[in-house]
N, C-alpha and C positions, 0 to 999 in steps of 0.2 A: 504494500500500500504506500502510495506517495503521500508524504506528510511535508509540512513546511520545513521541518528539520532536515529531512533527506534531500529536499530540493535545494536548500541553502548549502548543505554539505556538497552536493554535486557542483553548484556554482563556485563555491570556494575552491574545490579541487581543480576545476577547469581554470580559474583565475591564477592559482598558484602555479600549475603546470605551464600555463601560457607565459607567465612571467619568467619562468625558467627556460622557455623555449621547448617544452616537452609535450605539447598537445599532440595527441595521437591523430594522425591523418588517415590511417587505414587504407587498404586497397578497395575503395569503392569504385567498381568498374562496370557492373551491369547497368543497363539503361533502366530508368524509372520514369516512364512517360505518363502524364496525366493531362486531362482536358480541363481547362479553366475557361471563363467567359471570353478571354481574349484569344485563345487558341491552344494548341498543344504545347506542353512544356516538358522537355526531356532533361531529367537530372541523372543522378547516379544512385546505385544501390549496392550494398554489400555489408557484411558483418552485422546483419540485423537492422540496418538503417537504410532510409531513403533520404536523399538530400537534394534540394534544388537551391541554386544560388543565382542572384542577379535578376530575379523576376521583376520587371517594371510594374509598379502599382499606380503610376500616373504618367501622363505625357511629360516629355522632357521640358523642364521649366526654362526654356531658352527663347530668344527672339521675342515675339509678341506675348509669350506666356511668362516671361521672366518676372513681371510685376503682378501676376495674377495668382489666384488660388489654384492649386493643382487641378488639372483637367484629366478626364478619363484617358487611359492609355488606348491607343488604336489597336484594333485586332491585327493579328499577323497571320500570314500564310505559312503553311508548313509547321515545322517544330522549332520552338525557341530553344536554343542551347542554354540550359541552366546548369551547366557543369562547372562554371567559374564564377567568382565573385563579380558583381557589377561594380561600376565606378564608385569610388568614394567621392563625397562632395569636396570641392576645393577648400583647402585649409593650409595653414603654415606647417611645415615640418621642422623637426629639431627642437621642439619644446618638450616633448614627452619621451619615454624610453625608446631606444633604438628598435626593439621588437615591434612597437606600435607603428613607428614610421615605416618599417619594412613591410608590414601588412598593408598599410595604406598605399605605399608606393607600388607594391605588387598588383593591387587592384587597379591602380591608376586613378587619377582625379579628373572629374569633368562635371559640368553643371547638370548633365543628364545622369543624375545620381539617385533618383527616387526609385529605389529597388529594394527587394527584400530577399532574405535567405530563410529556408525552411528545413528543419530536421524533423523526421518522423520515424517511429518504429516501422520496420518493413512488414511485419506480420500482423498488423492491427486488424482485428475482426469486429471491433465495436467502436463506438465513438470514444474519443480520448480527450483529456483536458488539453487546452491550447494555452500556451504562455506567449503573450505578445510582449516583446522586449524592445525598448527604445534605448539605444546605446547612450552612455554618459558622455560628458565632455563639455557641459555648460553651453550648449548651442554653438560651440566654437571649434570643436575637435572631435574626431572619432569616426568609426566606420563599422558596419556589420561584418567586415572582412577581418577585423582584429581577432586574434585567437582566443581572447577572453570571452568572446561571444559564440564560441563553438558549441553546438547543441548536442554533441554525442552523448554525454553523460545523462542529461535530462531525458533524451529520447530513449535511452536504454531503460529508463524507469517508467516508460509509458506516456511521455509527454510529447506533444507536438510543439516545437519551439519556432516562433517567427520573430526574426530580428530585422528591423528596417534601417535604412539610411534616410536622412532628412536634410533639408537645406540648413547650411551652417553659416555662422558669422557674417562675412561680407558678401555671401551669395544672397541677393535680396529675397526677402519673403514677400508674401502678398501685401499689397497696400490698396488704398482706396482707388477706385477706377478713375477718379477725377485728377489724380496725381499722374503727371507724365514723366517719362524717363528723359 
């Protein structure tokens, strides 16, 4: 049974291992394809887990959408490759530990950063609890690609973990329509 104590224990374990650079990546190789409203999404599966990374949850907040509230993501044709992290939102590097900068750099930075990662048990046969996590960083820093947000431990306990990226710091958030850029 999942309790608050076991969930906190799993998070602490992941955070400690991430800080040491020891988060297990595991050989997730088989395809895990699901249909969502926007189209087919192909992630990876293995070791009792299914993982999808970099799934867009809103249209890219660029151009005419930069100063607006997020808009629905457009449907796509074919399969979306959700085997790699999506972009992290633009932010300064060199402020936080090297392992954090390395994860953000590996994901790349771009304003098209409104994406999410999902970890789920591979063998679920019933509805499971969903944990929706918004990374820390004081609206200035962070990414769902950072190893401290790896959902393997929680998913092994029967939890579906969803971790999002969101607009940060100097990337403009929504403002009144009467304001012009």
